[in-house]
N, C-alpha and C positions, 0 to 999 in steps of 0.2 A: 283716341289715338293711342297706338302702342308701337313699340319697337319690335321689329321682326325677331321672333324667338330663336330662329336658327343662327342668329349672330351673337347670341349671348351664352355665357357659361352660367347655367342655372345655379350652380353651387356658389359661385363667387359673385354673381350679379354684375360681372364685368365682361366687356367684349372679348370674345375668345374664338379662335379658329383652330381646331384640332390639328389641321394640316395647313401650312402656309401655302401649299399648292391647291387647296380647295377653293375653286372660283365659282361655286354654284351661286347663281343669282347676280354675279358681278359681270360687268362688261369685260370681255376677254382681252388679254394683252395684245393680240394681233389687231385689235381695233383701237385701243387707247394709247399704245406705246409707239405711235407714229409721229413723225416730225410735224406734219401739218396740224394734227390735233394738239400736240404739245404746245405748238405755237399759238394756240387759241385759249390757253389756260387763264383762269381767273382766280383770285384769292378766295379762300373759303374759311370756315370756322376752324379748320385744321392748319391754317397757315401759321408760320412760326411767330409772327408778330402778335397774332390773336392769342396764341397759346401763352406767350409771355405776359401780356396784359391781363389775361384771365387769371393767371397764377398770382401775379402781383396784387390783383384786386381781391381774390378769394382768400389769400393768405395774409392780407393786410400788411404788405411790406411797408416799412417806414422810409419814405423818400424825403431827403432833406438836402438843402444846399449848405455846404460848409463855408470855407473861406472863399471870398469873392473879391479879388484884388485886381480890379481893372482901372485903367486911367480913363480920362474923358473921351478918348478915342476907341475905347473898348479893348485895349491891349493889356495883357496881363495873364493871371492865373486864376482858375476857379476849380472848386472841388464839389462834386455831388456824390452822395452816398445812398445806396439802397441797403437798408438794414433788415436782415432776415433774423429769425429767432436764434439761429446758430452761427451765423457768419454775416459778413458785409462785403459789398462790392462798391468800389468808388471809381467814378470817372474824373480824371484830371484833365482839364482843358487848358491849353496854352494858345493864346491869341497873339499874333505878331503882325507888324506892318508888312504889307506885300505890295511891291511895285506892280503897276498895271501890266507891264511887259512880261512879268513873271507869272501872271495868272492864267492857268490853263487847266482843263479837265483831264488832259492826257496823263496816262500813268507814268510817262517819262518826266513829269514835272519834278522839281526838287525843292519847291517852296510853296507854301499854302497860307491862307488866312488863319487857319487854326489847325492844331494837331492835338490828338487825344490818346489817352491810355486808359483802359479799364484795368484797375488795380485790384488784386485779390486781397481784400481787407480794407482797413483805413490807413492811408499812407501817413508816414511820419514826415516831418519837415525835410529830413535827409532824403527820403524817397522822392518828394516833390522836387527838390533841388537836382537830384540825379536825373529825373525824367525831364526837367526843364531843359537840360543840355542834350538829351537824347531823342525825345519825342519829335521835335521838329525835323530831325534828320530822317525819320521813318525808316526805310529799308537800310539806310547806312548807319542807323543807331545801334547801340549796344543795350540789350535788355536782360532782365532777370526773370526767374521763375514766377515771381509775383505779378508780372506784366502779362495779362491774359489776352488783350486785344489792343491793337494800335489802329488809328484811323487818322484821316486828315480831310479837310473840307475847305471850300471856298464860298464866299458870300455870293448870292445872286445880286449883283451890285445895284441894278436899277430898282428892283423891288425892295431890297433892303434900305436903300437910300430914300425911296418914296415913303415907305412906312415910317421910317425914322423921322423924316421931315413932318409927316402928318402928326405923329405923337408929340413932337417938340412944340407944335403950334396948338396943342390941346384938341386935336381932331382925330377921328378914327378913319382909317383908309377905306376906300371903296371895296366891298367884297369881290366885285367883278375883276378889279385889278389884281387882287390876291390870287384869284383862280387862274389868271393867265399864266402864272408860273407855278404856284402851289407850294413854294418853300422859300425860306430866307437864306438857306445855306444848303449846299449839296456836297456830299462826300465823293471823293474820287477813289477811295479804297477803304475797306474794313477788313483787316487781316486778323485771323485767329489761328488756332490749331497748330501752334508751333512755328509759324512762318517767320522768317527773318530773325530767329533767335528768341522769340517770345515763348511763353510757357507752352509746353506740349499739352494736348487735350487730355492726356492721361491724368493730369493734376485735378481736373474737374469732372471727368467723365462719369464717376460714380455718384456724384452729388445729384440729389433729386431734381433740383431746379435747373441743372445744366446738362443732364444726361441726354436729353433730346437734342435734335439738330439745331445748331446755330443760336442757342439761347443767349450765350454770352455776347455774341455779336449783335443780336437784336437789342439787348439791354444797353449796349454801348450807343446804338443809334437813338434809342428812346431818350437817353440822358443828353446826347448831343442836341436833340430837338429842344429840350428845356434850356440848355445853354444859349441857343440862338435867341430865344425869347428874352432871357435875362440880359444878354449882351445888348440886344436892340433897345430894350427899355432903359438900360443904364446910359447908353449913348444919348438917347432922346432926352432923358432927364437932365443930363449935363448940358445939353444944348438949350434946354428950357430954364437954365439957371438954378437947377436943383428941384424944380417943381416935379411932382409925380407925373410920369408918362407911362401909362399902362394900356396895352393892347387888349381890347375886349376879349373875354374868354372864348366866345363863339368864333371869333376871327382867328384866335390862336389855334383852336381845334381844327380849323379849316386848312392850316398849314402843316405840312409834314417836313421831312428831310428829303432833299433831292439826292439823286445818285446817278453818276455816269458809269455804266458797267459794260464790260466787253468780254472778250473770249476767255478770260481767266476762269469763268464759271463752268464753261462747257466740258472740258476734260474731267472735272470733278464728277459730274453726273455719270460719265462713262465709266470711270474708275471705281465707282462705289455702287455696284449693282444691288447689294443688300439694302442700302439706304433708299435707292430709287424704287425698289420693290415696296418697301414699307410706305413711302409717300403715296405711291399709286394705290396700293392695297387699302390703306386707311381711307382715302377719299372714295374709292369705289365701294368699300364696305358701307360707309355712311350713306352714299347714294342708294345702294341696294336696300338698306333699311327703310329709307323714305319711300322708295318705289313699292315696297311690299305692304305699306300701310293700307288699311281699309277703314271705312266709316269716318271719313274726313269731315271735321266739324266746319260750320260756317265761319267760325273764328279763325281756323287755319287758312281757309281760302282768303279771308280778309287780310291776314298777315302776308300771304303770298302776293296779293295785290299791292300792299304797301311796299314790299320789297321790289316788286316790278316797277313801281313808280320811282323809287329811289334809284334803281339801276338805270332807268331811262334818263333821269336827270343827270346821273353820273356820266353816262356816255355823251350826252349833250354838252357837258362841261369839259370833256376830254380834249385837250389841246394837243395836236400833233402836226408836225410839218411833213410827215410821210404821206405821200399820195395814196399808197396802197392801204394804209391804216385808215385814212379818212374815208375811203370808199367802203372798207369793211365795216367801219362804225356806222355808216349810213344804212347798210344792210342789216346790221345788228339792231338798230332802232326799229326797223320793220319787224324783225323777229320778236322784239320785246312788245310791240303793239299787238302782235298775234297772240302772245301769251296772255295779255290782258283780255282780249276778245274771247279767247278760248275759256278762260276762267269765268268770265261774266256769263257765258252761255251754259256753263256746267250746272246741271240740275241735281236734285236730291238723289235721284237714282244713280247718277254717276258718282256722287260723293259716297254712296254706300259701298261702292267697289274700290278698286285700286286707282283712284283718281290721278295720283301723281305718276304712276306708271303709264297710264293712258296719255297724259300730257307729254311725258318724255318720249314715248313712242311716236307721237305726233311730231315732236321736234326732230327726231331722228329722220323722219320721212320728209320733212319740209324745210328745216332750218339749215343755215350754213353752220360750219363748225364753231364759229364764235358764239352763235346763238345757242347751240347745244351745250357748250361748256359753261356758258353763263347760267343757263337753266340748271345745270348740275349744281353749281355753287349756290344758286338761289334756293333750291329745294333743301339742301343741307342746312341753310341758314334758318329755315322755318322752325326746325326742331333742334334745339340745343342738345337734347339727349341722344340724337342720332349719331353725333360725333363723340359722345362721352367715352373716355377711356381709350379711344383708338390711337391717341398720340403715344401711348405706352409702347408702341411698336417702333417708334421713330429712331431709336438709337441702334447702332450696329453692334454686333457681338464680336468677340475675339475671333480672328480667322481660324478656320479649321484646317487640319492636315489634309494634304492631297492623298486620296485613296488610289494606290497604284497597283493593287493586286488584281483588279478586274481585267478582263481580256480586251484586246483591241476591238473585237466584235461588239462587246457590250458598250464600249465607249462610243463606237460609231453609231450604234442604234440610238443612243441618247442624243448625240449630236444631230442625227438626221431628224429626230423629233423636235429638238429645240431650234435648229437652224435650217430646217428645210426651206424656209422662206427665202434664203439666200440663193436658191437655185434659179430664181427668176431674174437674177442680176448677172449680166455678162461682164465679168471683170476684165476681159481682154479689150473691151471698148474704151477708148480714150475718155469718153464722157463719164464713165464710171470710176475713173482714176484721176479726175481732174485736179484734185486738191491733196494736200498733205498737212498734217498738224505738226508743229514743232515748238520749241521753247526758245524765245529770244535770249541772246547772250547778255544784253545789257541790263534788262529788267527781270529776267527769269520769268517772263509771262508767256502764256500760250499764244501762238500765232497760227494763221490759216493761209498757207501758201498755194500758189498755182504750180503744179508739178512740171508743166512744160515751159514755164517762164522764169522760175525762181530757183536759186540754189538751196540746198538744205534738206532735200528729200532723204539723204542718207542718214539724217538725224531725226527721222520721223517718229513721233510719239505713237504709242500703241492704242490709237483711237479708231482705226479702221477695222472694227471688230467683224463686220460682215465679210469683208474680203479675207481677213486672216482666218476666220472660222471655216470659210470655204476651202482655203488652202489646207488647213488642218484635216478636214474631212477627206480631201483628196489623198493626203499622205497616209491616212489610216486605211483607205481602200487599197492602197498599193502594198500594204503590210500583211503579214501573216495574221489572220483573224483570231487564231488561238494563242498568239503571243500576248504576254502580259503588257499592260500599260507601262509598267516600270521599265521593261526592256526597250519598248518603243521610245520612251522619253530619254533613255540613255543614248539612243541612236539619233534622236531628234530633240535636243534640249530646248530649241527655240519655241517649241510648242507647249512647254511646261505651264506657262501662265495661262494659256488657253484651256488646257485640261482642267486646271484648278477653277477657272471661270465657269466652265461648263458644269462642273460638279456643284458649284455654288448656285448657279441658275436653276438647277434641278429643284432647289428648295424655294427659289425666289423668282417665280415666272414673270413678274412685272419688272425684272431688273435689267432688261435689255431693250434699247431703242431699236425698233425693227425697221431700220432704214440704213442705207449706205451713206456713211458720214464723210465720204470723200468724193461723192458724185458731183457733177457739174451743178445740179439743181439743189444741192444741200445748202440750207441757210442756217448758220449757227444761231441766228436770232431766235429760231424756234426753241432751241435748247435753253437759251438765256431766259426767254419769257416763261417757260415752264418752271425753271428753278426760282425765278424771281416771284412768280405768282405764289409758289409755296412759301417763300419768305413772307408774303403778304403785300407785295408791291402792286401798284396800280398805275394807270395812266401812262402806259408805255409810249415813248416818243422815239422811235428808231431813227438813228442818224445814218445808218447803213445796215447791211446784213450782218455786220460784225459788232455793233455796239448800240446801246439805247440809253436814253434817260428815263428815269422812273421817279415816283414819289413813294416814300415809306412813312408809315404812321400818320398819314393824312386822315383826319377825322378822329384820331385816337384821343382818349381822355388825357388831360394834362396830368402832370406829376401830382398835383393836389386834388385830383378828381377820381382817383382810383377806387375810392370807396362809394362812389355814386352807383345807384342801381342800374343805370344805363351804360356803365363802363365797358360792357362787352358788345354793345350794339353800334358798331361803326363800320360795318361791311359796306364797301363801295360808297364812300363818303360823298356828300354833296355840299356845295357852298351854302352858307347861312343866308336866309332870305332877308335878314336884317341883323345888324350888329347889336 
């Protein structure tokens, strides 16, 4: 087995593409940057949770629990520290009583079971005291530059109480009961990147461990997961009169952190085309490497079959109340069975050629989108080296200046090439203008309104890129083709951000969702699933087209297990067969 040589820089031995627009061997943007395919995404080796755990493991971060001052009901303060060679990050957890009537997953909530802050360094007692007053307030709190991430979470009451009761009686809970929920606590928000007065990303953007996407946020969630286990065992031990009450490690690993997430993620994907390109491009590059491989060994086929069986069990254990997802998962199981049958039929002659490419072509011709995208993730998982180094592209660069000396003709030619796909959309039709995106006044969160029924269209966010680029092209056609872009933009300043975006997209072809994001049939859930899959989330449980529940770090090693040789092998986790 070998990695495709055209994807490597021979001099450096690292993944390299001389031109970011070079898509040779990769699935093209017009195929993969579509809402329906984005809404079928699965986590891969390149997902942000996997990247974090891999780094923590390979660099041997020292993870430890510091102060742990909880009462018999689990209320109080705890501190967890990730010690790196040159610096440290600390999670400070504040658990407080919460009345049942105040418990909600909605972002408009003002009280939670627990609030968290990821602190840059090791906090002093003064830092902890300051944050004890501010963290429970979340958006209404006052924070400093050392406060990198804020979060809050609620217990999954029935499961938390069930497991706590089992442990207090000296028993282990049933694995099937754990799988019904998959987490003891779920976050309702994880805020980073300078939101609500916390530290700007610029403070950590140049650090090796946090320069890639959402690494500080993922570290926060990983440490919150550890807190849920420790809080649970502490309460159970108190109920048992001080006797040890420890949840079996295999059962702990089967539990992640839940999350209820909605529209807040969607505009981020639209407004960061460079990042979107990097995420797509890295995944597609890894897939292309695998598809180009020849002389596939029997051991590689065996590994593929092992992953197929894991994926099959994972989908069987996937609990969702959404009827569409339940039907899709039943069809996905049939595609997974076909993968097994296809691999079992593969002979030595097929293995001598590009076996994985042949399998993927079969999937493209026969599978639903869910099956195709799961196979993509599975193939990348077989070969760790196929994804090696590709995460180096995940961070964004400083914005470049707008080039305004080119002519209107040159700008229009570029736009016709980049956005010709919008010609198939009739923006005069009501169904193509059915929605608008806006920001709510009370929580400063994105919302998705119906244009004909709700006020606020005059405050529309710049998310309708397809419609706006079509209008930009029309305006250019009506202008002097030999006129400079500078003069055009002086006369039409509303198009300045679109001109900049088009120039950026010339370098980042995967950076645009090739669909109308205000159409009647647009489902924001597709955007959410794509981004969440890149986080590493799994077991999507949509509650509408606007929000979903997920699990994070389910199957991941525990804080004490990062040095285990299997610490990176937790793709599409499954419930333990026995505790």
